[in-house]
N, CA and C atoms of all chains as a GROMACS GRO file, in nm:
protein
  591
    1UNK      N    1   0.073  -0.124  -0.021
    1UNK     CA    2  -0.019   0.008   0.011
    1UNK      C    3   0.092   0.132  -0.019
    2UNK      N    4   0.237   0.108  -0.022
    2UNK     CA    5   0.306   0.218   0.017
    2UNK      C    6   0.270   0.315  -0.104
    3UNK      N    7   0.296   0.271  -0.234
    3UNK     CA    8   0.284   0.359  -0.336
    3UNK      C    9   0.158   0.415  -0.340
    4UNK      N   10   0.049   0.331  -0.314
    4UNK     CA   11  -0.112   0.394  -0.310
    4UNK      C   12  -0.099   0.519  -0.225
    5UNK      N   13  -0.056   0.501  -0.120
    5UNK     CA   14  -0.042   0.609  -0.036
    5UNK      C   15   0.035   0.716  -0.078
    6UNK      N   16   0.156   0.692  -0.146
    6UNK     CA   17   0.256   0.788  -0.209
    6UNK      C   18   0.156   0.895  -0.306
    7UNK      N   19   0.114   0.805  -0.405
    7UNK     CA   20   0.033   0.855  -0.496
    7UNK      C   21  -0.081   0.948  -0.463
    8UNK      N   22  -0.133   0.917  -0.332
    8UNK     CA   23  -0.260   0.994  -0.300
    8UNK      C   24  -0.190   1.146  -0.254
    9UNK      N   25  -0.064   1.132  -0.206
    9UNK     CA   26   0.010   1.291  -0.183
    9UNK      C   27   0.024   1.358  -0.297
   10UNK      N   28  -0.002   1.292  -0.424
   10UNK     CA   29   0.052   1.375  -0.541
   10UNK      C   30  -0.078   1.434  -0.604
   11UNK      N   31  -0.200   1.369  -0.535
   11UNK     CA   32  -0.321   1.419  -0.614
   11UNK      C   33  -0.334   1.601  -0.661
   12UNK      N   34  -0.368   1.643  -0.748
   12UNK     CA   35  -0.375   1.768  -0.791
   12UNK      C   36  -0.223   1.813  -0.845
   13UNK      N   37  -0.126   1.737  -0.847
   13UNK     CA   38  -0.017   1.780  -0.901
   13UNK      C   39  -0.016   1.723  -1.064
   14UNK      N   40   0.064   1.813  -1.130
   14UNK     CA   41   0.078   1.764  -1.259
   14UNK      C   42   0.184   1.640  -1.296
   15UNK      N   43   0.142   1.537  -1.374
   15UNK     CA   44   0.237   1.444  -1.374
   15UNK      C   45   0.258   1.400  -1.535
   16UNK      N   46   0.340   1.311  -1.578
   16UNK     CA   47   0.345   1.262  -1.707
   16UNK      C   48   0.331   1.114  -1.721
   17UNK      N   49   0.252   1.038  -1.742
   17UNK     CA   50   0.246   0.909  -1.746
   17UNK      C   51   0.323   0.841  -1.880
   18UNK      N   52   0.404   0.773  -1.866
   18UNK     CA   53   0.452   0.705  -1.971
   18UNK      C   54   0.404   0.565  -1.966
   19UNK      N   55   0.325   0.536  -2.104
   19UNK     CA   56   0.252   0.424  -2.099
   19UNK      C   57   0.358   0.303  -2.165
   20UNK      N   58   0.316   0.176  -2.166
   20UNK     CA   59   0.409   0.072  -2.218
   20UNK      C   60   0.390   0.064  -2.373
   21UNK      N   61   0.284   0.125  -2.421
   21UNK     CA   62   0.287   0.152  -2.573
   21UNK      C   63   0.341   0.260  -2.627
   22UNK      N   64   0.444   0.326  -2.530
   22UNK     CA   65   0.537   0.450  -2.561
   22UNK      C   66   0.468   0.552  -2.574
   23UNK      N   67   0.330   0.567  -2.562
   23UNK     CA   68   0.251   0.699  -2.543
   23UNK      C   69   0.294   0.765  -2.409
   24UNK      N   70   0.302   0.908  -2.379
   24UNK     CA   71   0.291   0.981  -2.302
   24UNK      C   72   0.200   1.057  -2.305
   25UNK      N   73   0.134   1.080  -2.150
   25UNK     CA   74   0.008   1.168  -2.153
   25UNK      C   75   0.034   1.252  -1.998
   26UNK      N   76   0.056   1.387  -2.047
   26UNK     CA   77   0.068   1.479  -1.933
   26UNK      C   78  -0.085   1.521  -1.900
   27UNK      N   79  -0.085   1.525  -1.755
   27UNK     CA   80  -0.225   1.579  -1.710
   27UNK      C   81  -0.215   1.584  -1.538
   28UNK      N   82  -0.336   1.646  -1.502
   28UNK     CA   83  -0.338   1.654  -1.352
   28UNK      C   84  -0.398   1.543  -1.268
   29UNK      N   85  -0.319   1.476  -1.189
   29UNK     CA   86  -0.342   1.363  -1.124
   29UNK      C   87  -0.456   1.399  -1.042
   30UNK      N   88  -0.585   1.329  -1.043
   30UNK     CA   89  -0.681   1.348  -0.972
   30UNK      C   90  -0.734   1.214  -0.895
   31UNK      N   91  -0.700   1.091  -0.934
   31UNK     CA   92  -0.742   0.985  -0.848
   31UNK      C   93  -0.655   0.875  -0.881
   32UNK      N   94  -0.629   0.792  -0.761
   32UNK     CA   95  -0.539   0.635  -0.771
   32UNK      C   96  -0.617   0.555  -0.696
   33UNK      N   97  -0.608   0.438  -0.717
   33UNK     CA   98  -0.662   0.329  -0.642
   33UNK      C   99  -0.540   0.235  -0.605
   34UNK      N  100  -0.569   0.110  -0.537
   34UNK     CA  101  -0.481   0.009  -0.481
   34UNK      C  102  -0.398  -0.054  -0.594
   35UNK      N  103  -0.480  -0.056  -0.690
   35UNK     CA  104  -0.388  -0.126  -0.820
   35UNK      C  105  -0.313  -0.021  -0.904
   36UNK      N  106  -0.291   0.119  -0.841
   36UNK     CA  107  -0.243   0.201  -0.891
   36UNK      C  108  -0.296   0.242  -1.019
   37UNK      N  109  -0.437   0.211  -1.063
   37UNK     CA  110  -0.508   0.272  -1.164
   37UNK      C  111  -0.496   0.417  -1.163
   38UNK      N  112  -0.498   0.514  -1.256
   38UNK     CA  113  -0.468   0.640  -1.235
   38UNK      C  114  -0.591   0.727  -1.341
   39UNK      N  115  -0.664   0.820  -1.274
   39UNK     CA  116  -0.738   0.922  -1.332
   39UNK      C  117  -0.658   1.056  -1.377
   40UNK      N  118  -0.644   1.112  -1.488
   40UNK     CA  119  -0.573   1.219  -1.505
   40UNK      C  120  -0.687   1.346  -1.563
   41UNK      N  121  -0.677   1.433  -1.531
   41UNK     CA  122  -0.786   1.539  -1.569
   41UNK      C  123  -0.716   1.650  -1.667
   42UNK      N  124  -0.773   1.670  -1.774
   42UNK     CA  125  -0.709   1.805  -1.861
   42UNK      C  126  -0.579   1.778  -1.952
   43UNK      N  127  -0.576   1.645  -2.001
   43UNK     CA  128  -0.492   1.595  -2.044
   43UNK      C  129  -0.425   1.657  -2.200
   44UNK      N  130  -0.264   1.630  -2.210
   44UNK     CA  131  -0.235   1.657  -2.326
   44UNK      C  132  -0.135   1.537  -2.370
   45UNK      N  133  -0.153   1.499  -2.500
   45UNK     CA  134  -0.051   1.378  -2.523
   45UNK      C  135   0.089   1.433  -2.571
   46UNK      N  136   0.215   1.398  -2.519
   46UNK     CA  137   0.316   1.447  -2.542
   46UNK      C  138   0.361   1.468  -2.694
   47UNK      N  139   0.366   1.362  -2.794
   47UNK     CA  140   0.385   1.373  -2.897
   47UNK      C  141   0.249   1.384  -2.977
   48UNK      N  142   0.166   1.462  -3.005
   48UNK     CA  143   0.013   1.461  -3.026
   48UNK      C  144   0.023   1.445  -3.160
   49UNK      N  145   0.121   1.457  -3.271
   49UNK     CA  146   0.138   1.443  -3.406
   49UNK      C  147   0.132   1.302  -3.438
   50UNK      N  148   0.224   1.240  -3.327
   50UNK     CA  149   0.251   1.090  -3.354
   50UNK      C  150   0.108   1.010  -3.302
   51UNK      N  151   0.045   1.084  -3.196
   51UNK     CA  152  -0.081   1.011  -3.148
   51UNK      C  153  -0.170   1.081  -3.102
   52UNK      N  154  -0.255   1.102  -3.250
   52UNK     CA  155  -0.348   1.199  -3.247
   52UNK      C  156  -0.493   1.121  -3.192
   53UNK      N  157  -0.480   1.012  -3.145
   53UNK     CA  158  -0.603   0.920  -3.102
   53UNK      C  159  -0.679   1.018  -2.982
   54UNK      N  160  -0.623   1.088  -2.891
   54UNK     CA  161  -0.686   1.164  -2.790
   54UNK      C  162  -0.708   1.292  -2.812
   55UNK      N  163  -0.708   1.349  -2.936
   55UNK     CA  164  -0.728   1.495  -2.978
   55UNK      C  165  -0.856   1.544  -2.879
   56UNK      N  166  -0.946   1.470  -2.884
   56UNK     CA  167  -1.088   1.517  -2.797
   56UNK      C  168  -1.102   1.492  -2.692
   57UNK      N  169  -1.009   1.435  -2.606
   57UNK     CA  170  -1.028   1.372  -2.497
   57UNK      C  171  -0.960   1.462  -2.373
   58UNK      N  172  -1.067   1.491  -2.281
   58UNK     CA  173  -0.985   1.585  -2.156
   58UNK      C  174  -0.941   1.500  -2.054
   59UNK      N  175  -1.007   1.400  -2.018
   59UNK     CA  176  -0.995   1.312  -1.860
   59UNK      C  177  -0.948   1.166  -1.923
   60UNK      N  178  -0.896   1.124  -1.860
   60UNK     CA  179  -0.872   0.948  -1.900
   60UNK      C  180  -0.856   0.876  -1.746
   61UNK      N  181  -0.880   0.773  -1.765
   61UNK     CA  182  -0.857   0.631  -1.666
   61UNK      C  183  -0.760   0.574  -1.728
   62UNK      N  184  -0.640   0.534  -1.660
   62UNK     CA  185  -0.558   0.451  -1.709
   62UNK      C  186  -0.532   0.331  -1.620
   63UNK      N  187  -0.554   0.201  -1.684
   63UNK     CA  188  -0.530   0.110  -1.619
   63UNK      C  189  -0.390   0.073  -1.532
   64UNK      N  190  -0.366   0.056  -1.425
   64UNK     CA  191  -0.238   0.041  -1.364
   64UNK      C  192  -0.120  -0.024  -1.432
   65UNK      N  193  -0.168  -0.154  -1.489
   65UNK     CA  194  -0.102  -0.237  -1.547
   65UNK      C  195  -0.020  -0.194  -1.672
   66UNK      N  196  -0.067  -0.101  -1.746
   66UNK     CA  197  -0.013  -0.042  -1.857
   66UNK      C  198   0.070   0.064  -1.861
   67UNK      N  199   0.111   0.147  -1.717
   67UNK     CA  200   0.188   0.199  -1.721
   67UNK      C  201   0.332   0.173  -1.700
   68UNK      N  202   0.436   0.217  -1.750
   68UNK     CA  203   0.554   0.200  -1.758
   68UNK      C  204   0.636   0.300  -1.634
   69UNK      N  205   0.624   0.422  -1.678
   69UNK     CA  206   0.677   0.520  -1.579
   69UNK      C  207   0.553   0.637  -1.550
   70UNK      N  208   0.584   0.707  -1.410
   70UNK     CA  209   0.529   0.840  -1.398
   70UNK      C  210   0.638   0.927  -1.355
   71UNK      N  211   0.644   1.051  -1.462
   71UNK     CA  212   0.732   1.135  -1.423
   71UNK      C  213   0.671   1.250  -1.306
   72UNK      N  214   0.739   1.264  -1.242
   72UNK     CA  215   0.703   1.340  -1.119
   72UNK      C  216   0.773   1.480  -1.108
   73UNK      N  217   0.721   1.588  -1.016
   73UNK     CA  218   0.789   1.696  -0.999
   73UNK      C  219   0.878   1.688  -0.848
   74UNK      N  220   0.996   1.710  -0.879
   74UNK     CA  221   1.074   1.650  -0.769
   74UNK      C  222   1.038   1.716  -0.623
   75UNK      N  223   0.988   1.862  -0.665
   75UNK     CA  224   1.001   1.963  -0.540
   75UNK      C  225   0.866   1.898  -0.466
   76UNK      N  226   0.770   1.815  -0.502
   76UNK     CA  227   0.665   1.776  -0.411
   76UNK      C  228   0.701   1.657  -0.343
   77UNK      N  229   0.824   1.579  -0.386
   77UNK     CA  230   0.816   1.483  -0.303
   77UNK      C  231   0.927   1.500  -0.212
   78UNK      N  232   0.898   1.412  -0.064
   78UNK     CA  233   0.992   1.424   0.022
   78UNK      C  234   1.057   1.302   0.057
   79UNK      N  235   1.188   1.299   0.004
   79UNK     CA  236   1.260   1.183  -0.034
   79UNK      C  237   1.288   1.088   0.103
   80UNK      N  238   1.315   1.185   0.213
   80UNK     CA  239   1.353   1.104   0.344
   80UNK      C  240   1.212   1.060   0.387
   81UNK      N  241   1.110   1.118   0.369
   81UNK     CA  242   0.975   1.037   0.434
   81UNK      C  243   0.955   0.883   0.343
   82UNK      N  244   0.992   0.916   0.221
   82UNK     CA  245   0.968   0.778   0.127
   82UNK      C  246   1.069   0.671   0.192
   83UNK      N  247   1.180   0.695   0.202
   83UNK     CA  248   1.274   0.618   0.250
   83UNK      C  249   1.233   0.535   0.395
   84UNK      N  250   1.179   0.641   0.468
   84UNK     CA  251   1.130   0.574   0.616
   84UNK      C  252   1.019   0.466   0.608
   85UNK      N  253   0.942   0.537   0.498
   85UNK     CA  254   0.820   0.480   0.481
   85UNK      C  255   0.823   0.327   0.425
   86UNK      N  256   0.947   0.315   0.323
   86UNK     CA  257   0.997   0.188   0.265
   86UNK      C  258   1.041   0.104   0.367
   87UNK      N  259   1.127   0.152   0.451
   87UNK     CA  260   1.165   0.068   0.556
   87UNK      C  261   1.081  -0.003   0.637
   88UNK      N  262   0.975   0.069   0.638
   88UNK     CA  263   0.851   0.031   0.743
   88UNK      C  264   0.795  -0.092   0.683
   89UNK      N  265   0.756  -0.041   0.532
   89UNK     CA  266   0.687  -0.143   0.469
   89UNK      C  267   0.771  -0.285   0.417
   90UNK      N  268   0.917  -0.231   0.424
   90UNK     CA  269   0.981  -0.362   0.403
   90UNK      C  270   1.006  -0.473   0.536
   91UNK      N  271   0.974  -0.412   0.652
   91UNK     CA  272   0.972  -0.481   0.762
   91UNK      C  273   0.832  -0.534   0.792
   92UNK      N  274   0.747  -0.477   0.752
   92UNK     CA  275   0.606  -0.527   0.732
   92UNK      C  276   0.601  -0.653   0.649
   93UNK      N  277   0.628  -0.638   0.556
   93UNK     CA  278   0.643  -0.746   0.430
   93UNK      C  279   0.718  -0.875   0.495
   94UNK      N  280   0.854  -0.838   0.562
   94UNK     CA  281   0.918  -0.946   0.621
   94UNK      C  282   0.837  -1.023   0.697
   95UNK      N  283   0.780  -0.964   0.824
   95UNK     CA  284   0.699  -1.031   0.943
   95UNK      C  285   0.605  -1.086   0.865
   96UNK      N  286   0.543  -1.043   0.753
   96UNK     CA  287   0.423  -1.102   0.697
   96UNK      C  288   0.464  -1.237   0.688
   97UNK      N  289   0.572  -1.242   0.583
   97UNK     CA  290   0.632  -1.366   0.539
   97UNK      C  291   0.680  -1.440   0.598
   98UNK      N  292   0.767  -1.393   0.701
   98UNK     CA  293   0.831  -1.477   0.815
   98UNK      C  294   0.744  -1.528   0.918
   99UNK      N  295   0.807  -1.538   1.019
   99UNK     CA  296   0.718  -1.586   1.154
   99UNK      C  297   0.742  -1.736   1.127
  100UNK      N  298   0.859  -1.816   1.111
  100UNK     CA  299   0.851  -1.938   1.115
  100UNK      C  300   0.890  -1.994   1.252
  101UNK      N  301   1.110   0.951   1.612
  101UNK     CA  302   1.156   0.944   1.481
  101UNK      C  303   1.261   0.840   1.472
  102UNK      N  304   1.323   0.843   1.573
  102UNK     CA  305   1.474   0.760   1.574
  102UNK      C  306   1.416   0.637   1.574
  103UNK      N  307   1.498   0.535   1.513
  103UNK     CA  308   1.474   0.371   1.523
  103UNK      C  309   1.493   0.336   1.679
  104UNK      N  310   1.415   0.250   1.719
  104UNK     CA  311   1.408   0.182   1.842
  104UNK      C  312   1.556   0.068   1.805
  105UNK      N  313   1.605   0.013   1.938
  105UNK     CA  314   1.718  -0.050   1.903
  105UNK      C  315   1.691  -0.196   1.848
  106UNK      N  316   1.570  -0.256   1.840
  106UNK     CA  317   1.522  -0.393   1.781
  106UNK      C  318   1.498  -0.333   1.645
  107UNK      N  319   1.455  -0.205   1.609
  107UNK     CA  320   1.429  -0.173   1.451
  107UNK      C  321   1.575  -0.185   1.404
  108UNK      N  322   1.663  -0.129   1.486
  108UNK     CA  323   1.804  -0.129   1.430
  108UNK      C  324   1.845  -0.242   1.399
  109UNK      N  325   1.812  -0.353   1.475
  109UNK     CA  326   1.903  -0.465   1.449
  109UNK      C  327   1.825  -0.549   1.324
  110UNK      N  328   1.688  -0.543   1.330
  110UNK     CA  329   1.612  -0.580   1.217
  110UNK      C  330   1.646  -0.514   1.072
  111UNK      N  331   1.682  -0.394   1.072
  111UNK     CA  332   1.725  -0.318   0.958
  111UNK      C  333   1.842  -0.384   0.915
  112UNK      N  334   1.948  -0.437   1.013
  112UNK     CA  335   2.082  -0.471   0.975
  112UNK      C  336   2.076  -0.628   0.932
  113UNK      N  337   1.961  -0.708   0.956
  113UNK     CA  338   1.964  -0.832   0.901
  113UNK      C  339   1.926  -0.823   0.754
  114UNK      N  340   2.018  -0.929   0.686
  114UNK     CA  341   1.990  -0.942   0.541
  114UNK      C  342   1.933  -1.106   0.507
  115UNK      N  343   1.789  -1.116   0.472
  115UNK     CA  344   1.774  -1.266   0.485
  115UNK      C  345   1.718  -1.289   0.344
  116UNK      N  346   1.662  -1.196   0.285
  116UNK     CA  347   1.607  -1.246   0.133
  116UNK      C  348   1.641  -1.128   0.037
  117UNK      N  349   1.614  -1.144  -0.090
  117UNK     CA  350   1.672  -1.061  -0.183
  117UNK      C  351   1.649  -0.928  -0.185
  118UNK      N  352   1.540  -0.903  -0.141
  118UNK     CA  353   1.494  -0.772  -0.126
  118UNK      C  354   1.550  -0.670  -0.016
  119UNK      N  355   1.601  -0.752   0.089
  119UNK     CA  356   1.688  -0.692   0.207
  119UNK      C  357   1.801  -0.617   0.116
  120UNK      N  358   1.857  -0.688   0.014
  120UNK     CA  359   1.978  -0.626  -0.044
  120UNK      C  360   1.952  -0.500  -0.117
  121UNK      N  361   1.812  -0.502  -0.180
  121UNK     CA  362   1.771  -0.340  -0.220
  121UNK      C  363   1.759  -0.244  -0.119
  122UNK      N  364   1.705  -0.299  -0.010
  122UNK     CA  365   1.702  -0.213   0.120
  122UNK      C  366   1.819  -0.150   0.142
  123UNK      N  367   1.938  -0.236   0.138
  123UNK     CA  368   2.082  -0.179   0.160
  123UNK      C  369   2.118  -0.037   0.075
  124UNK      N  370   2.054  -0.059  -0.043
  124UNK     CA  371   2.057   0.059  -0.146
  124UNK      C  372   1.992   0.170  -0.155
  125UNK      N  373   1.899   0.182  -0.029
  125UNK     CA  374   1.823   0.288  -0.018
  125UNK      C  375   1.906   0.447  -0.009
  126UNK      N  376   1.871   0.556  -0.067
  126UNK     CA  377   1.958   0.666  -0.093
  126UNK      C  378   2.074   0.630  -0.145
  127UNK      N  379   2.089   0.562  -0.209
  127UNK     CA  380   2.222   0.546  -0.278
  127UNK      C  381   2.191   0.508  -0.435
  128UNK      N  382   2.297   0.561  -0.533
  128UNK     CA  383   2.263   0.528  -0.652
  128UNK      C  384   2.247   0.388  -0.701
  129UNK      N  385   2.155   0.350  -0.786
  129UNK     CA  386   2.139   0.225  -0.825
  129UNK      C  387   2.128   0.200  -0.983
  130UNK      N  388   2.148   0.074  -1.038
  130UNK     CA  389   2.150   0.053  -1.178
  130UNK      C  390   2.002  -0.050  -1.182
  131UNK      N  391   1.929  -0.019  -1.257
  131UNK     CA  392   1.824  -0.107  -1.272
  131UNK      C  393   1.799  -0.133  -1.432
  132UNK      N  394   1.782  -0.270  -1.442
  132UNK     CA  395   1.748  -0.331  -1.579
  132UNK      C  396   1.626  -0.355  -1.614
  133UNK      N  397   1.537  -0.320  -1.720
  133UNK     CA  398   1.380  -0.347  -1.734
  133UNK      C  399   1.367  -0.399  -1.887
  134UNK      N  400   1.275  -0.468  -1.880
  134UNK     CA  401   1.213  -0.512  -1.995
  134UNK      C  402   1.227  -0.419  -2.106
  135UNK      N  403   1.209  -0.464  -2.251
  135UNK     CA  404   1.220  -0.382  -2.329
  135UNK      C  405   1.375  -0.312  -2.380
  136UNK      N  406   1.473  -0.375  -2.340
  136UNK     CA  407   1.615  -0.312  -2.368
  136UNK      C  408   1.621  -0.176  -2.318
  137UNK      N  409   1.571  -0.154  -2.188
  137UNK     CA  410   1.583  -0.020  -2.118
  137UNK      C  411   1.672  -0.042  -1.975
  138UNK      N  412   1.774   0.056  -1.957
  138UNK     CA  413   1.817   0.058  -1.831
  138UNK      C  414   1.804   0.184  -1.797
  139UNK      N  415   1.816   0.199  -1.635
  139UNK     CA  416   1.778   0.302  -1.547
  139UNK      C  417   1.903   0.313  -1.472
  140UNK      N  418   1.966   0.471  -1.450
  140UNK     CA  419   2.029   0.501  -1.306
  140UNK      C  420   1.970   0.599  -1.249
  141UNK      N  421   1.994   0.575  -1.127
  141UNK     CA  422   1.899   0.693  -1.023
  141UNK      C  423   1.932   0.654  -0.891
  142UNK      N  424   1.903   0.765  -0.803
  142UNK     CA  425   1.906   0.747  -0.667
  142UNK      C  426   1.775   0.687  -0.626
  143UNK      N  427   1.764   0.572  -0.543
  143UNK     CA  428   1.667   0.489  -0.489
  143UNK      C  429   1.619   0.557  -0.368
  144UNK      N  430   1.485   0.579  -0.382
  144UNK     CA  431   1.390   0.640  -0.269
  144UNK      C  432   1.318   0.549  -0.200
  145UNK      N  433   1.250   0.479  -0.285
  145UNK     CA  434   1.143   0.368  -0.227
  145UNK      C  435   1.140   0.248  -0.329
  146UNK      N  436   1.079   0.158  -0.261
  146UNK     CA  437   1.055   0.033  -0.330
  146UNK      C  438   0.951  -0.056  -0.270
  147UNK      N  439   0.908  -0.140  -0.315
  147UNK     CA  440   0.820  -0.273  -0.264
  147UNK      C  441   0.817  -0.418  -0.318
  148UNK      N  442   0.733  -0.463  -0.270
  148UNK     CA  443   0.788  -0.615  -0.270
  148UNK      C  444   0.737  -0.636  -0.445
  149UNK      N  445   0.654  -0.558  -0.502
  149UNK     CA  446   0.627  -0.572  -0.640
  149UNK      C  447   0.776  -0.547  -0.744
  150UNK      N  448   0.864  -0.448  -0.648
  150UNK     CA  449   0.978  -0.377  -0.746
  150UNK      C  450   0.920  -0.253  -0.804
  151UNK      N  451   0.797  -0.217  -0.765
  151UNK     CA  452   0.766  -0.054  -0.788
  151UNK      C  453   0.894  -0.002  -0.723
  152UNK      N  454   0.939   0.145  -0.791
  152UNK     CA  455   1.039   0.208  -0.752
  152UNK      C  456   1.023   0.356  -0.770
  153UNK      N  457   1.076   0.430  -0.668
  153UNK     CA  458   1.070   0.574  -0.698
  153UNK      C  459   1.227   0.607  -0.683
  154UNK      N  460   1.264   0.693  -0.818
  154UNK     CA  461   1.406   0.718  -0.816
  154UNK      C  462   1.426   0.875  -0.865
  155UNK      N  463   1.541   0.926  -0.806
  155UNK     CA  464   1.559   1.084  -0.837
  155UNK      C  465   1.678   1.082  -0.934
  156UNK      N  466   1.702   1.195  -0.961
  156UNK     CA  467   1.816   1.243  -1.085
  156UNK      C  468   1.845   1.101  -1.162
  157UNK      N  469   1.754   1.068  -1.246
  157UNK     CA  470   1.736   0.962  -1.327
  157UNK      C  471   1.807   0.968  -1.480
  158UNK      N  472   1.886   0.875  -1.516
  158UNK     CA  473   1.912   0.867  -1.649
  158UNK      C  474   1.856   0.743  -1.707
  159UNK      N  475   1.776   0.756  -1.813
  159UNK     CA  476   1.703   0.616  -1.873
  159UNK      C  477   1.800   0.607  -2.001
  160UNK      N  478   1.845   0.503  -2.033
  160UNK     CA  479   1.907   0.465  -2.160
  160UNK      C  480   1.845   0.359  -2.267
  161UNK      N  481   1.757   0.373  -2.362
  161UNK     CA  482   1.689   0.284  -2.438
  161UNK      C  483   1.783   0.221  -2.560
  162UNK      N  484   1.807   0.093  -2.578
  162UNK     CA  485   1.857   0.060  -2.658
  162UNK      C  486   1.761   0.022  -2.803
  163UNK      N  487   1.795   0.080  -2.910
  163UNK     CA  488   1.702   0.050  -3.043
  163UNK      C  489   1.777  -0.015  -3.148
  164UNK      N  490   1.745  -0.113  -3.196
  164UNK     CA  491   1.795  -0.176  -3.315
  164UNK      C  492   1.742  -0.113  -3.450
  165UNK      N  493   1.822  -0.040  -3.499
  165UNK     CA  494   1.791  -0.010  -3.658
  165UNK      C  495   1.776  -0.123  -3.746
  166UNK      N  496   1.676  -0.200  -3.747
  166UNK     CA  497   1.668  -0.330  -3.827
  166UNK      C  498   1.746  -0.339  -3.952
  167UNK      N  499   1.693  -0.253  -4.046
  167UNK     CA  500   1.779  -0.251  -4.174
  167UNK      C  501   1.939  -0.223  -4.184
  168UNK      N  502   1.990  -0.138  -4.091
  168UNK     CA  503   2.106  -0.112  -4.100
  168UNK      C  504   2.178  -0.198  -3.999
  169UNK      N  505   2.131  -0.255  -3.907
  169UNK     CA  506   2.175  -0.348  -3.811
  169UNK      C  507   2.276  -0.273  -3.726
  170UNK      N  508   2.225  -0.148  -3.667
  170UNK     CA  509   2.276  -0.041  -3.608
  170UNK      C  510   2.232  -0.041  -3.463
  171UNK      N  511   2.330  -0.039  -3.390
  171UNK     CA  512   2.245  -0.005  -3.218
  171UNK      C  513   2.265   0.117  -3.170
  172UNK      N  514   2.154   0.184  -3.165
  172UNK     CA  515   2.150   0.312  -3.137
  172UNK      C  516   2.098   0.312  -2.995
  173UNK      N  517   2.131   0.429  -2.896
  173UNK     CA  518   2.107   0.429  -2.778
  173UNK      C  519   2.026   0.586  -2.782
  174UNK      N  520   1.921   0.556  -2.682
  174UNK     CA  521   1.841   0.713  -2.679
  174UNK      C  522   1.851   0.717  -2.516
  175UNK      N  523   1.898   0.845  -2.478
  175UNK     CA  524   1.923   0.892  -2.316
  175UNK      C  525   1.817   1.007  -2.292
  176UNK      N  526   1.735   0.949  -2.176
  176UNK     CA  527   1.664   1.058  -2.137
  176UNK      C  528   1.695   1.093  -1.989
  177UNK      N  529   1.661   1.221  -1.930
  177UNK     CA  530   1.671   1.241  -1.810
  177UNK      C  531   1.546   1.269  -1.713
  178UNK      N  532   1.528   1.253  -1.583
  178UNK     CA  533   1.411   1.282  -1.514
  178UNK      C  534   1.457   1.323  -1.370
  179UNK      N  535   1.386   1.415  -1.322
  179UNK     CA  536   1.441   1.467  -1.182
  179UNK      C  537   1.372   1.370  -1.088
  180UNK      N  538   1.254   1.314  -1.122
  180UNK     CA  539   1.174   1.220  -1.029
  180UNK      C  540   1.078   1.112  -1.096
  181UNK      N  541   1.113   0.991  -1.061
  181UNK     CA  542   1.054   0.897  -1.169
  181UNK      C  543   1.001   0.775  -1.081
  182UNK      N  544   0.870   0.731  -1.122
  182UNK     CA  545   0.801   0.610  -1.051
  182UNK      C  546   0.824   0.496  -1.154
  183UNK      N  547   0.868   0.386  -1.113
  183UNK     CA  548   0.882   0.287  -1.227
  183UNK      C  549   0.793   0.176  -1.167
  184UNK      N  550   0.721   0.114  -1.272
  184UNK     CA  551   0.608   0.030  -1.226
  184UNK      C  552   0.701  -0.119  -1.204
  185UNK      N  553   0.692  -0.196  -1.107
  185UNK     CA  554   0.763  -0.299  -1.093
  185UNK      C  555   0.754  -0.420  -1.173
  186UNK      N  556   0.658  -0.428  -1.252
  186UNK     CA  557   0.622  -0.578  -1.350
  186UNK      C  558   0.745  -0.550  -1.468
  187UNK      N  559   0.792  -0.420  -1.472
  187UNK     CA  560   0.897  -0.418  -1.608
  187UNK      C  561   1.035  -0.429  -1.543
  188UNK      N  562   1.064  -0.438  -1.399
  188UNK     CA  563   1.188  -0.453  -1.357
  188UNK      C  564   1.239  -0.596  -1.368
  189UNK      N  565   1.353  -0.584  -1.439
  189UNK     CA  566   1.440  -0.754  -1.430
  189UNK      C  567   1.546  -0.746  -1.307
  190UNK      N  568   1.624  -0.635  -1.298
  190UNK     CA  569   1.731  -0.644  -1.204
  190UNK      C  570   1.749  -0.501  -1.164
  191UNK      N  571   1.796  -0.508  -0.998
  191UNK     CA  572   1.861  -0.376  -0.942
  191UNK      C  573   1.971  -0.419  -0.880
  192UNK      N  574   2.056  -0.319  -0.902
  192UNK     CA  575   2.219  -0.355  -0.871
  192UNK      C  576   2.280  -0.208  -0.828
  193UNK      N  577   2.376  -0.232  -0.744
  193UNK     CA  578   2.443  -0.095  -0.748
  193UNK      C  579   2.528  -0.060  -0.887
  194UNK      N  580   2.557   0.056  -0.904
  194UNK     CA  581   2.584   0.104  -1.041
  194UNK      C  582   2.724   0.057  -1.100
  195UNK      N  583   2.748   0.006  -1.215
  195UNK     CA  584   2.883  -0.011  -1.278
  195UNK      C  585   2.886   0.086  -1.360
  196UNK      N  586   2.966   0.190  -1.320
  196UNK     CA  587   2.998   0.297  -1.417
  196UNK      C  588   3.078   0.252  -1.558
  197UNK      N  589   2.998   0.296  -1.671
  197UNK     CA  590   3.061   0.234  -1.813
  197UNK      C  591   3.130   0.378  -1.859
   0.00000   0.00000   0.00000
């Protein structure tokens, strides 16, 4: 649930989602769920000439499994907090798996 | 905010492969991805799916120019990047080339 919580802190920020089909979509992150499905508002496709498919589309729902990268603004991310949360999540995973 | 002594001991134990990744937190790492891609960046977060958050990232994409049998590389930079774990092949300390 770490990255679910992380993305919730990024709601209303502008991000670029790069998909596995090589298309990149810029938009405002409006919603995320446990599968890391993403809703973006007010989108613009990065290479509009190459990908005219979404020229009439304002908002999109993106299935989490088709995402390759999400480009984020560094200013909004607290890396120390992320690292601490990661260590806690790793410990939680270990105690869930182990305990033999 | 400080680790309790029990947490510190737990943090020092390396028992499963992802524990090795934990040792690289806040260090630069080299990540190999599916699709002939590589990434170098500073690791800030990961989970059991190998989802990652990296900063100061350089991505290298290897492209085969089929007709000319030419291997091209495309390099891209990113200040902060989330990488979905299903594409990750390996995570390692960087080997500078």
